[in-house]
N, CA and C atoms as a LAMMPS dump frame, in Angstrom:
ITEM: TIMESTEP
0
ITEM: NUMBER OF ATOMS
630
ITEM: BOX BOUNDS ff ff ff
-5.0000000000000000e+02 5.0000000000000000e+02
-5.0000000000000000e+02 5.0000000000000000e+02
-5.0000000000000000e+02 5.0000000000000000e+02
ITEM: ATOMS id mol type element x y z
1 1 1 N 413.008 -246.171 353.215
2 1 2 C 411.997 -246.337 352.992
3 1 3 C 410.98 -247.787 353.793
4 2 1 N 409.43 -247.67 353.806
5 2 2 C 409.706 -249.104 354.609
6 2 3 C 409.159 -249.973 353.704
7 3 1 N 408.261 -250.64 354.674
8 3 2 C 408.447 -252.215 353.921
9 3 3 C 407.045 -251.941 352.57
10 4 1 N 406.086 -251.392 353.168
11 4 2 C 404.766 -251.549 352.712
12 4 3 C 405.398 -250.303 351.025
13 5 1 N 405.563 -249.707 351.494
14 5 2 C 406.307 -248.159 350.419
15 5 3 C 407.161 -249.085 349.299
16 6 1 N 408.016 -249.612 349.608
17 6 2 C 409.08 -250.553 348.981
18 6 3 C 408.09 -251.794 348.152
19 7 1 N 407.127 -252.481 348.498
20 7 2 C 406.533 -253.51 348.256
21 7 3 C 405.374 -252.639 347.204
22 8 1 N 404.37 -251.727 347.065
23 8 2 C 403.844 -250.776 346.44
24 8 3 C 404.65 -250.353 344.878
25 9 1 N 406.158 -249.945 345.708
26 9 2 C 406.946 -249.379 344.245
27 9 3 C 407.376 -250.758 343.097
28 10 1 N 407.157 -251.888 343.973
29 10 2 C 408.216 -253.085 343.243
30 10 3 C 406.902 -253.362 342.341
31 11 1 N 405.607 -253.37 343.363
32 11 2 C 404.935 -253.85 342.455
33 11 3 C 403.9 -252.739 340.552
34 12 1 N 404.038 -251.187 341.367
35 12 2 C 403.294 -250.313 340.439
36 12 3 C 404.685 -250.056 339.133
37 13 1 N 406.311 -250.475 339.532
38 13 2 C 406.907 -250.875 338.622
39 13 3 C 406.894 -251.932 337.121
40 14 1 N 406.428 -253.04 338.068
41 14 2 C 406.222 -254.191 336.878
42 14 3 C 404.752 -254.426 336.466
43 15 1 N 403.822 -253.003 337.081
44 15 2 C 402.69 -252.987 336.331
45 15 3 C 403.065 -252.259 334.684
46 16 1 N 404.201 -251.522 335.48
47 16 2 C 404.258 -250.492 334.005
48 16 3 C 404.963 -251.542 332.969
49 17 1 N 406.112 -252.425 333.55
50 17 2 C 406.221 -253.063 332.262
51 17 3 C 405.577 -254.509 331.754
52 18 1 N 404.982 -254.992 332.591
53 18 2 C 403.916 -255.625 332.239
54 18 3 C 403.045 -254.854 330.706
55 19 1 N 402.539 -253.947 331.803
56 19 2 C 401.582 -253.207 329.931
57 19 3 C 402.58 -253.016 328.792
58 20 1 N 403.697 -253.284 328.871
59 20 2 C 404.395 -253.027 327.825
60 20 3 C 405.325 -253.845 327.324
61 21 1 N 405.374 -255.422 327.73
62 21 2 C 406.247 -255.838 327.59
63 21 3 C 405.33 -257.521 327.172
64 22 1 N 404.417 -257.287 328.261
65 22 2 C 403.509 -258.103 328.498
66 22 3 C 403.34 -259.784 329.78
67 23 1 N 404.939 -259.658 330.072
68 23 2 C 405.307 -260.747 331.367
69 23 3 C 406.087 -259.598 332.296
70 24 1 N 405.999 -260.706 333.138
71 24 2 C 407.031 -259.996 334.701
72 24 3 C 408.378 -259.812 334.397
73 25 1 N 408.982 -259.098 333.451
74 25 2 C 409.97 -259.252 332.914
75 25 3 C 410.789 -258.551 333.879
76 26 1 N 410.32 -257.18 335.245
77 26 2 C 411.351 -256.405 336.186
78 26 3 C 411.639 -257.306 337.148
79 27 1 N 410.583 -258.663 337.647
80 27 2 C 411.137 -259.555 338.697
81 27 3 C 412.291 -260.879 338.055
82 28 1 N 412.128 -260.669 336.825
83 28 2 C 412.743 -261.808 336.5
84 28 3 C 414.645 -260.969 336.407
85 29 1 N 414.404 -260.073 335.907
86 29 2 C 415.736 -259.263 336.092
87 29 3 C 416.191 -258.861 337.376
88 30 1 N 415.195 -258.203 338.15
89 30 2 C 415.926 -258.207 339.422
90 30 3 C 416.178 -259.335 340.415
91 31 1 N 415.447 -260.29 340.343
92 31 2 C 415.806 -261.742 341.136
93 31 3 C 417.545 -262.399 340.177
94 32 1 N 417.733 -261.796 338.929
95 32 2 C 418.586 -262.163 338.416
96 32 3 C 420.057 -261.242 339.155
97 33 1 N 419.435 -260.178 339.562
98 33 2 C 420.837 -259.327 339.795
99 33 3 C 421.089 -259.384 341.15
100 34 1 N 419.767 -260.252 342.142
101 34 2 C 419.715 -259.923 343.534
102 34 3 C 420.386 -261.525 343.446
103 35 1 N 420.824 -262.276 342.749
104 35 2 C 421.406 -264.034 342.949
105 35 3 C 422.216 -263.039 343.02
106 36 1 N 423.338 -262.495 341.694
107 36 2 C 424.352 -261.869 341.918
108 36 3 C 424.96 -261.315 342.671
109 37 1 N 424.188 -260.547 343.231
110 37 2 C 424.943 -258.933 344.294
111 37 3 C 423.415 -258.471 344.395
112 38 1 N 423.536 -258.966 346.153
113 38 2 C 422.166 -258.524 346.505
114 38 3 C 422.697 -257.063 347.085
115 39 1 N 423.451 -256.343 347.512
116 39 2 C 423.578 -255.05 347.662
117 39 3 C 423.384 -253.955 346.458
118 40 1 N 423.399 -254.539 344.999
119 40 2 C 422.923 -253.695 343.863
120 40 3 C 421.907 -254.091 343.874
121 41 1 N 420.979 -254.678 344.041
122 41 2 C 419.519 -254.961 344.03
123 41 3 C 419.172 -253.758 345.083
124 42 1 N 419.338 -254.488 346.07
125 42 2 C 418.898 -253.046 347.327
126 42 3 C 419.331 -251.566 347.428
127 43 1 N 420.579 -251.449 346.69
128 43 2 C 420.624 -250.313 345.794
129 43 3 C 419.907 -249.399 345.074
130 44 1 N 419.672 -250.146 343.659
131 44 2 C 418.52 -249.733 343.093
132 44 3 C 417.24 -249.515 343.563
133 45 1 N 416.896 -250.505 344.511
134 45 2 C 415.713 -250.062 344.855
135 45 3 C 415.423 -248.513 345.712
136 46 1 N 416.635 -248.567 346.675
137 46 2 C 416.848 -246.996 347.043
138 46 3 C 417.044 -245.829 346.255
139 47 1 N 417.412 -245.809 345.293
140 47 2 C 417.868 -245.283 343.831
141 47 3 C 415.955 -244.928 343.082
142 48 1 N 415.576 -245.914 343.228
143 48 2 C 414.015 -246.099 342.505
144 48 3 C 413.315 -244.848 343.48
145 49 1 N 413.35 -245.405 344.689
146 49 2 C 412.466 -244.335 345.758
147 49 3 C 413.059 -242.588 346.046
148 50 1 N 414.14 -242.648 345.91
149 50 2 C 414.671 -240.787 345.735
150 50 3 C 414.366 -240.639 344.504
151 51 1 N 415.001 -240.804 343.185
152 51 2 C 415.001 -240.391 342.078
153 51 3 C 413.325 -240.008 341.537
154 52 1 N 412.401 -240.875 342.164
155 52 2 C 410.848 -240.698 341.993
156 52 3 C 410.602 -239.634 342.754
157 53 1 N 411.148 -238.858 343.92
158 53 2 C 410.472 -238.214 344.207
159 53 3 C 411.429 -236.641 343.963
160 54 1 N 412.567 -236.991 343.068
161 54 2 C 413.014 -235.884 342.494
162 54 3 C 412.054 -235.304 341.546
163 55 1 N 412.016 -236.458 341.009
164 55 2 C 410.634 -236.582 339.498
165 55 3 C 409.588 -235.835 339.992
166 56 1 N 409.212 -235.847 341.233
167 56 2 C 408.157 -235.109 341.082
168 56 3 C 408.258 -233.46 341.195
169 57 1 N 409.297 -233.565 342.221
170 57 2 C 409.81 -232 342.125
171 57 3 C 410.125 -231.488 341.074
172 58 1 N 410.797 -232.031 340.409
173 58 2 C 410.672 -231.601 338.976
174 58 3 C 409.493 -231.765 337.988
175 59 1 N 408.457 -231.797 338.312
176 59 2 C 407.254 -231.711 338.041
177 59 3 C 407.325 -232.66 336.43
178 60 1 N 407.902 -233.698 336.394
179 60 2 C 407.969 -234.598 335.401
180 60 3 C 406.69 -235.305 334.973
181 61 1 N 406.394 -235.24 333.966
182 61 2 C 404.984 -235.72 333.249
183 61 3 C 404.819 -237.119 333.361
184 62 1 N 403.302 -237.798 333.441
185 62 2 C 403.375 -239.057 333.741
186 62 3 C 404.253 -240.034 333.096
187 63 1 N 404.661 -239.768 331.616
188 63 2 C 405.451 -240.538 330.555
189 63 3 C 406.622 -240.743 331.05
190 64 1 N 407.125 -239.175 331.613
191 64 2 C 408.466 -239.063 332.023
192 64 3 C 409.052 -240.073 333.477
193 65 1 N 408.25 -239.775 334.135
194 65 2 C 408.118 -240.725 335.227
195 65 3 C 408.051 -241.855 335.203
196 66 1 N 407.523 -242.59 334.302
197 66 2 C 407.365 -244.171 333.657
198 66 3 C 408.643 -244.591 333.431
199 67 1 N 409.574 -243.246 332.888
200 67 2 C 410.827 -243.676 331.93
201 67 3 C 411.532 -243.522 333.061
202 68 1 N 411.771 -242.33 334.242
203 68 2 C 412.532 -242.534 335.113
204 68 3 C 412.605 -243.706 336.32
205 69 1 N 411.078 -244.038 336.47
206 69 2 C 411.182 -245.199 337.438
207 69 3 C 411.373 -246.929 336.821
208 70 1 N 411.639 -246.928 335.726
209 70 2 C 411.898 -248.034 335.188
210 70 3 C 413.717 -247.756 335.044
211 71 1 N 414.477 -246.289 334.361
212 71 2 C 415.27 -246.297 334.584
213 71 3 C 416.382 -246.604 335.74
214 72 1 N 415.861 -245.8 336.98
215 72 2 C 416.414 -245.868 338.109
216 72 3 C 416.329 -247.29 338.714
217 73 1 N 415.032 -248.416 338.489
218 73 2 C 415.523 -249.379 338.215
219 73 3 C 416.411 -250.384 337.69
220 74 1 N 416.567 -249.885 336.668
221 74 2 C 417.377 -250.872 336.292
222 74 3 C 418.929 -250.225 335.509
223 75 1 N 418.802 -249.067 336.455
224 75 2 C 420.006 -248.453 335.745
225 75 3 C 421.683 -249.469 336.458
226 76 1 N 421.571 -250.236 336.472
227 76 2 C 422.956 -250.886 337.041
228 76 3 C 422.478 -252.575 336.868
229 77 1 N 421.659 -252.967 335.967
230 77 2 C 421.3 -253.994 335.434
231 77 3 C 422.317 -254.625 334.178
232 78 1 N 422.932 -253.995 333.824
233 78 2 C 423.997 -254.33 333.396
234 78 3 C 425.813 -254.934 334.093
235 79 1 N 425.68 -254.815 335.464
236 79 2 C 426.666 -255.232 336.52
237 79 3 C 426.218 -256.946 336.271
238 80 1 N 424.796 -257.726 336.069
239 80 2 C 424.961 -258.743 335.937
240 80 3 C 426.046 -259.304 335.132
241 81 1 N 426.232 -258.896 333.669
242 81 2 C 427.67 -259.28 332.97
243 81 3 C 428.989 -259.154 333.641
244 82 1 N 429.12 -258.405 334.887
245 82 2 C 430.587 -258.324 335.07
246 82 3 C 430.879 -259.373 335.927
247 83 1 N 432.064 -259.808 335.288
248 83 2 C 432.762 -260.634 336.232
249 83 3 C 432.843 -260.694 337.639
250 84 1 N 432.388 -262.18 338.205
251 84 2 C 432.315 -261.951 339.945
252 84 3 C 433.379 -261.708 340.775
253 85 1 N 434.445 -261.698 339.935
254 85 2 C 435.793 -261.213 340.953
255 85 3 C 436.133 -259.645 340.806
256 86 1 N 435.339 -259.376 339.833
257 86 2 C 435.44 -257.686 339.878
258 86 3 C 434.378 -256.871 340.433
259 87 1 N 433.238 -257.632 340.401
260 87 2 C 431.611 -257.243 340.98
261 87 3 C 431.619 -257.31 342.761
262 88 1 N 432.109 -258.428 343.046
263 88 2 C 431.586 -258.856 344.556
264 88 3 C 433.163 -258.681 344.938
265 89 1 N 434.424 -257.903 344.785
266 89 2 C 435.181 -257.75 345.152
267 89 3 C 435.141 -256.934 346.066
268 90 1 N 435.901 -257.574 347.501
269 90 2 C 435.425 -256.885 348.733
270 90 3 C 436.672 -255.725 349.309
271 91 1 N 437.268 -255.127 347.988
272 91 2 C 438.041 -254.188 348.374
273 91 3 C 438.207 -253.178 347.166
274 92 1 N 438.995 -251.899 346.986
275 92 2 C 438.773 -251.024 345.81
276 92 3 C 439.102 -251.573 345.003
277 93 1 N 438.773 -251.059 343.724
278 93 2 C 439.32 -251.474 342.497
279 93 3 C 440.526 -251.238 342.227
280 94 1 N 440.978 -251.599 340.977
281 94 2 C 442.333 -251.463 340.227
282 94 3 C 441.629 -250.467 339.294
283 95 1 N 442.957 -250.266 338.512
284 95 2 C 442.521 -248.944 337.644
285 95 3 C 441.396 -250.252 336.014
286 96 1 N 442.2 -250.897 335.819
287 96 2 C 442.066 -252.019 334.724
288 96 3 C 440.293 -252.562 335.246
289 97 1 N 439.992 -252.987 336.401
290 97 2 C 439.224 -253.249 337.098
291 97 3 C 437.967 -252.379 336.472
292 98 1 N 438.344 -251.672 337.393
293 98 2 C 437.141 -250.203 336.778
294 98 3 C 436.713 -250.116 335.605
295 99 1 N 438.041 -250.123 334.606
296 99 2 C 437.528 -249.918 333.557
297 99 3 C 436.259 -251.15 332.657
298 100 1 N 436.85 -252.312 333.533
299 100 2 C 435.449 -253.484 333.151
300 100 3 C 433.843 -252.657 333.884
301 101 1 N 434.213 -252.46 335.261
302 101 2 C 433.268 -251.841 335.905
303 101 3 C 432.189 -250.928 335.038
304 102 1 N 432.843 -250.029 334.06
305 102 2 C 432.41 -249.082 333.369
306 102 3 C 432.146 -249.319 332.137
307 103 1 N 431.467 -250.629 331.824
308 103 2 C 431.044 -251.479 330.606
309 103 3 C 429.463 -251.896 331.005
310 104 1 N 428.991 -251.731 332.192
311 104 2 C 427.785 -251.479 332.812
312 104 3 C 426.987 -251.064 332.171
313 105 1 N 426.797 -249.733 331.534
314 105 2 C 425.817 -249.012 331.283
315 105 3 C 425.472 -249.219 329.664
316 106 1 N 426.545 -250.106 329.157
317 106 2 C 426.154 -250.311 328.003
318 106 3 C 425.816 -251.653 328.168
319 107 1 N 425.974 -252.25 328.839
320 107 2 C 425.768 -253.811 328.679
321 107 3 C 424.039 -253.786 329.331
322 108 1 N 423.839 -252.963 330.167
323 108 2 C 422.168 -252.441 330.143
324 108 3 C 421.449 -252.523 329.133
325 109 1 N 422.15 -251.188 328.572
326 109 2 C 421.403 -250.418 327.772
327 109 3 C 421.156 -251.358 326.53
328 110 1 N 421.777 -252.383 326.221
329 110 2 C 421.579 -253.427 325.675
330 110 3 C 420.956 -254.212 325.462
331 111 1 N 420.332 -254.928 326.765
332 111 2 C 419.767 -256.257 327.25
333 111 3 C 418.476 -255.669 326.953
334 112 1 N 418.042 -254.23 327.58
335 112 2 C 416.689 -253.437 327.675
336 112 3 C 416.476 -252.862 325.698
337 113 1 N 417.406 -252.77 325.265
338 113 2 C 417.192 -252.261 323.707
339 113 3 C 416.788 -253.706 322.825
340 114 1 N 417.446 -254.889 323.403
341 114 2 C 416.805 -256.585 322.904
342 114 3 C 415.784 -256.625 322.847
343 115 1 N 415.084 -256.19 323.642
344 115 2 C 413.088 -256.202 323.891
345 115 3 C 412.296 -255.54 323.047
346 116 1 N 413.03 -254.641 322.135
347 116 2 C 412.086 -254.47 320.76
348 116 3 C 411.055 -253.383 321.327
349 117 1 N 411.255 -252.77 322.689
350 117 2 C 410.194 -252.477 322.668
351 117 3 C 410.383 -250.889 322.865
352 118 1 N 409.629 -249.829 321.9
353 118 2 C 410.253 -248.044 321.971
354 118 3 C 409.803 -247.925 323.321
355 119 1 N 409.191 -247.941 324.088
356 119 2 C 409.276 -247.575 325.644
357 119 3 C 411.171 -247.751 326.333
358 120 1 N 411.185 -248.791 325.885
359 120 2 C 412.355 -249.223 326.613
360 120 3 C 413.565 -248.977 326.344
361 121 1 N 413.381 -248.79 324.599
362 121 2 C 414.657 -247.72 324.08
363 121 3 C 414.912 -246.788 324.492
364 122 1 N 413.782 -245.85 324.997
365 122 2 C 414.165 -244.69 325.525
366 122 3 C 414.491 -245.036 327.158
367 123 1 N 413.675 -245.898 328.078
368 123 2 C 415.282 -246.444 329.25
369 123 3 C 416.139 -246.6 329.002
370 124 1 N 416.395 -247.387 327.923
371 124 2 C 417.973 -247.505 327.446
372 124 3 C 418.846 -246.522 327.408
373 125 1 N 418.067 -245.907 326.624
374 125 2 C 419.37 -244.416 326.536
375 125 3 C 419.398 -243.47 328.071
376 126 1 N 418.293 -244.003 329.031
377 126 2 C 418.64 -243.119 330.009
378 126 3 C 419.446 -243.874 330.921
379 127 1 N 419.423 -245.329 331.109
380 127 2 C 420.83 -245.771 331.366
381 127 3 C 422.11 -245.74 330.834
382 128 1 N 422.096 -245.978 329.709
383 128 2 C 423.208 -245.782 328.853
384 128 3 C 424.157 -244.541 329.805
385 129 1 N 423.293 -243.455 329.755
386 129 2 C 424.311 -242.023 330.306
387 129 3 C 424.285 -242.006 331.651
388 130 1 N 424.099 -242.725 332.695
389 130 2 C 423.653 -242.208 334.136
390 130 3 C 425.272 -242.139 334.731
391 131 1 N 426.021 -242.159 334.371
392 131 2 C 427.701 -242.041 334.373
393 131 3 C 427.994 -241.26 333.456
394 132 1 N 427.042 -240.287 332.679
395 132 2 C 428.307 -238.768 332.249
396 132 3 C 428.215 -238.084 333.548
397 133 1 N 428.852 -236.894 333.627
398 133 2 C 429.427 -235.821 334.016
399 133 3 C 428.764 -234.526 333.075
400 134 1 N 428.333 -233.916 333.841
401 134 2 C 428.277 -232.322 333.68
402 134 3 C 429.334 -231.836 332.699
403 135 1 N 430.471 -232.04 333.009
404 135 2 C 431.429 -231.51 331.873
405 135 3 C 432.25 -232.494 331.006
406 136 1 N 431.644 -233.191 330.98
407 136 2 C 431.786 -234.22 330.109
408 136 3 C 432.793 -235.592 330.083
409 137 1 N 433.235 -235.221 331.509
410 137 2 C 434.395 -236.377 331.675
411 137 3 C 433.604 -237.419 332.626
412 138 1 N 432.908 -238.16 331.837
413 138 2 C 432.059 -238.944 332.023
414 138 3 C 432.058 -239.981 331.388
415 139 1 N 431.531 -241.396 331.449
416 139 2 C 431.552 -242.529 330.634
417 139 3 C 430.2 -243.262 330.181
418 140 1 N 429.232 -243.479 329.34
419 140 2 C 430.732 -243.97 328.072
420 140 3 C 430.718 -243.345 327.29
421 141 1 N 430.214 -241.917 326.905
422 141 2 C 430.679 -240.791 325.686
423 141 3 C 430.595 -240.519 325.858
424 142 1 N 431.114 -239.502 327.153
425 142 2 C 431.848 -238.315 327.3
426 142 3 C 431.08 -236.976 326.755
427 143 1 N 429.171 -237.334 326.942
428 143 2 C 429.128 -235.978 326.616
429 143 3 C 428.414 -235.067 327.59
430 144 1 N 428.173 -234.055 327.59
431 144 2 C 428.175 -233.051 328.47
432 144 3 C 426.672 -232.235 328.46
433 145 1 N 426.61 -231.775 329.942
434 145 2 C 425.765 -230.956 330.017
435 145 3 C 424.052 -231.47 329.698
436 146 1 N 423.592 -229.757 328.66
437 146 2 C 421.893 -230.774 328.535
438 146 3 C 421.966 -231.674 327.381
439 147 1 N 423.221 -232.419 326.931
440 147 2 C 423.124 -233.769 326.215
441 147 3 C 423.063 -234.573 326.81
442 148 1 N 423.211 -234.527 328.013
443 148 2 C 423.19 -235.817 328.903
444 148 3 C 421.118 -236.162 329.058
445 149 1 N 420.871 -236.936 328.924
446 149 2 C 419.111 -236.964 329.411
447 149 3 C 418.883 -236.756 330.617
448 150 1 N 417.749 -235.649 330.832
449 150 2 C 417.644 -235.078 332.346
450 150 3 C 417.411 -236.58 333.161
451 151 1 N 416.862 -237.472 332.84
452 151 2 C 416.568 -238.79 333.554
453 151 3 C 417.809 -239.48 334.22
454 152 1 N 418.427 -239.445 333.105
455 152 2 C 420.233 -239.42 333.599
456 152 3 C 420.937 -238.833 334.817
457 153 1 N 420.798 -237.399 334.356
458 153 2 C 421.105 -236.385 335.319
459 153 3 C 420.464 -236.702 336.876
460 154 1 N 419.246 -237.399 336.528
461 154 2 C 418.92 -237.589 338.373
462 154 3 C 419.504 -238.402 338.784
463 155 1 N 419.494 -239.795 337.845
464 155 2 C 420.194 -241.081 338.708
465 155 3 C 421.134 -240.735 338.664
466 156 1 N 421.908 -240.373 337.97
467 156 2 C 423.701 -239.633 338.539
468 156 3 C 423.792 -239.201 339.892
469 157 1 N 422.665 -238.164 340.084
470 157 2 C 422.93 -237.75 341.711
471 157 3 C 422.324 -238.997 342.39
472 158 1 N 421.315 -239.025 342.583
473 158 2 C 420.872 -240.273 343.901
474 158 3 C 422.142 -241.485 343.75
475 159 1 N 422.119 -242.064 342.747
476 159 2 C 422.878 -243.026 342.797
477 159 3 C 424.442 -242.912 343.088
478 160 1 N 424.928 -241.772 343.007
479 160 2 C 426.287 -241.405 343.866
480 160 3 C 425.986 -241.228 345.409
481 161 1 N 424.764 -240.078 345.684
482 161 2 C 424.25 -240.252 346.917
483 161 3 C 424 -241.792 347.821
484 162 1 N 423.528 -242.491 347.341
485 162 2 C 423.021 -243.716 347.753
486 162 3 C 424.738 -244.453 348.21
487 163 1 N 425.46 -244.636 346.921
488 163 2 C 426.641 -245.31 346.738
489 163 3 C 427.202 -244.708 348.295
490 164 1 N 427.24 -243.089 347.912
491 164 2 C 428.477 -242.54 349.177
492 164 3 C 428.027 -242.855 350.729
493 165 1 N 426.791 -243.043 351.172
494 165 2 C 425.89 -243.122 352.557
495 165 3 C 425.937 -244.415 352.798
496 166 1 N 426.284 -245.667 351.783
497 166 2 C 425.956 -246.655 352.437
498 166 3 C 427.607 -247.691 352.878
499 167 1 N 427.747 -248.272 353.433
500 167 2 C 428.411 -249.06 354.245
501 167 3 C 428.78 -250.375 352.922
502 168 1 N 429.931 -250.554 352.67
503 168 2 C 430.692 -251.729 352.044
504 168 3 C 431.421 -252.608 352.552
505 169 1 N 432.02 -253.625 352.154
506 169 2 C 432.699 -254.111 352.948
507 169 3 C 434.343 -253.603 353.21
508 170 1 N 434.718 -252.61 352.034
509 170 2 C 435.624 -252.178 352.035
510 170 3 C 435.561 -250.875 352.442
511 171 1 N 434.603 -250.39 352.911
512 171 2 C 434.622 -248.588 353.267
513 171 3 C 433.504 -248.537 354.045
514 172 1 N 433.288 -247.394 354.697
515 172 2 C 432.249 -246.936 356.017
516 172 3 C 431.599 -246.493 355.474
517 173 1 N 430.129 -245.924 354.754
518 173 2 C 429.421 -245.403 354.441
519 173 3 C 429.465 -243.64 355.254
520 174 1 N 429.171 -242.564 354.041
521 174 2 C 429.383 -241.577 354.908
522 174 3 C 428.01 -241.029 355.61
523 175 1 N 428.018 -240.188 356.341
524 175 2 C 426.707 -239.306 357.045
525 175 3 C 426.074 -238.601 355.576
526 176 1 N 424.934 -238.267 355.935
527 176 2 C 423.999 -237.728 354.761
528 176 3 C 424.751 -235.926 354.687
529 177 1 N 425.192 -235.578 355.945
530 177 2 C 425.699 -234.408 355.591
531 177 3 C 427.268 -234.148 355.073
532 178 1 N 427.208 -234.898 355.231
533 178 2 C 428.909 -235.275 354.235
534 178 3 C 428.845 -235.356 352.905
535 179 1 N 427.636 -236.655 352.624
536 179 2 C 427.501 -236.673 351.026
537 179 3 C 427.418 -235.818 350.056
538 180 1 N 426.4 -235.133 351.259
539 180 2 C 425.992 -233.843 350.555
540 180 3 C 426.561 -232.725 350.162
541 181 1 N 427.484 -232.654 351.137
542 181 2 C 428.566 -231.305 350.858
543 181 3 C 429.683 -232.016 349.936
544 182 1 N 429.847 -233.139 349.637
545 182 2 C 430.783 -233.837 348.44
546 182 3 C 429.981 -233.818 347.175
547 183 1 N 428.667 -233.69 346.842
548 183 2 C 427.689 -233.919 345.48
549 183 3 C 427.819 -232.225 345.414
550 184 1 N 427.715 -231.597 346.567
551 184 2 C 427.03 -230.271 346.218
552 184 3 C 428.576 -229.437 345.553
553 185 1 N 429.85 -229.877 345.907
554 185 2 C 430.916 -229.162 345.427
555 185 3 C 431.547 -229.692 344.596
556 186 1 N 430.66 -230.691 343.363
557 186 2 C 430.321 -230.969 342.466
558 186 3 C 429.412 -230.925 341.854
559 187 1 N 428.864 -229.757 341.631
560 187 2 C 427.893 -229.204 340.882
561 187 3 C 428.247 -228.423 339.819
562 188 1 N 427.561 -228.544 338.542
563 188 2 C 428.124 -228.018 337.705
564 188 3 C 429.275 -228.675 337.501
565 189 1 N 429.788 -229.573 337.563
566 189 2 C 431.302 -230.048 336.973
567 189 3 C 430.644 -231.66 336.686
568 190 1 N 430.867 -232.242 338.103
569 190 2 C 430.662 -234.224 337.834
570 190 3 C 428.576 -233.635 337.532
571 191 1 N 427.688 -232.987 338.669
572 191 2 C 426.161 -233.372 338.445
573 191 3 C 426.124 -232.068 337.733
574 192 1 N 425.107 -232.528 337.067
575 192 2 C 423.544 -231.097 336.942
576 192 3 C 423.554 -230.212 337.991
577 193 1 N 423.312 -229.045 337.845
578 193 2 C 423.295 -228.028 339.449
579 193 3 C 421.704 -227.899 339.638
580 194 1 N 421.486 -228.338 338.944
581 194 2 C 419.478 -227.86 339
582 194 3 C 419.216 -229.472 340.24
583 195 1 N 419.326 -230.542 339.851
584 195 2 C 419.426 -231.719 340.392
585 195 3 C 420.032 -231.809 341.751
586 196 1 N 421.417 -231.255 341.75
587 196 2 C 421.538 -231.096 343.376
588 196 3 C 421.129 -230.304 343.977
589 197 1 N 420.219 -229.633 343.419
590 197 2 C 419.359 -228.248 343.965
591 197 3 C 418.244 -229.273 344.782
592 198 1 N 417.715 -229.962 343.962
593 198 2 C 416.542 -230.8 344.333
594 198 3 C 416.731 -231.695 345.356
595 199 1 N 418.089 -232.381 345.191
596 199 2 C 418.688 -233.619 345.854
597 199 3 C 418.766 -232.905 347.819
598 200 1 N 419.272 -231.788 347.418
599 200 2 C 419.543 -230.908 348.899
600 200 3 C 417.709 -230.184 349.158
601 201 1 N 417.376 -229.735 348.546
602 201 2 C 415.761 -229.263 349.274
603 201 3 C 415.368 -230.687 349.475
604 202 1 N 415.098 -231.951 349.036
605 202 2 C 414.725 -233.313 349.607
606 202 3 C 414.975 -233.656 351.162
607 203 1 N 416.319 -233.305 351.027
608 203 2 C 417.138 -233.736 352.57
609 203 3 C 416.537 -232.889 353.142
610 204 1 N 417.042 -231.92 352.971
611 204 2 C 416.417 -230.732 354.214
612 204 3 C 414.615 -231.117 354.535
613 205 1 N 414.19 -230.703 353.573
614 205 2 C 412.441 -231.773 354.093
615 205 3 C 412.552 -233.272 354.827
616 206 1 N 413.384 -233.72 354.064
617 206 2 C 413.071 -234.912 355.324
618 206 3 C 413.439 -234.276 356.81
619 207 1 N 414.71 -233.752 356.653
620 207 2 C 415.774 -233.338 358.121
621 207 3 C 414.227 -232.979 358.883
622 208 1 N 413.344 -231.444 358.575
623 208 2 C 412.332 -230.956 359.032
624 208 3 C 411.081 -231.367 359.72
625 209 1 N 411.006 -232.426 358.456
626 209 2 C 409.674 -233.16 358.716
627 209 3 C 408.61 -232.502 357.399
628 210 1 N 409.017 -231.48 356.878
629 210 2 C 408.115 -231.233 355.494
630 210 3 C 407.602 -231.849 354.199
């Protein structure tokens, strides 16, 4: 993503929130997240960019695109509530630490719901379920299939793609081709097959310049 596009993206989403809650809430929350973990903040911005591209491919209406944009930007905001020794750990997590990480969708959803805005309540629902799996093996509620909000399904596959292709202190990022191969292998189990198909189509279009 080029810098100009990123700036336009952030300004657009800030305007969306200002229209609903009356002040620059998103800027405040993202600065708070950046102060805690700059990787997660950058990751959220990349997820927004790709999630919006997927939303356009799926012909989401204007209201759905607003919710998608905000939910993609806020999907990891709950990590503000995760202790530093877990969130910033430069190594793989223990099962117990991973259980703590798994609380972040609920923390984020509660943060958004606390603002008492109907639009953000819908965003919160999508944030809450972005780690649900198509086969019901995800968290926090273990819901499956079409019970998972469509926007959550989009964020789930984009989140996984960006996370696996990004280098962290404790592991090397995968190539785009390897990440897509893994995601495709989990189509219909971990991920919604439709969203996987859109991600693959977008990646192919990027490679061919279409």
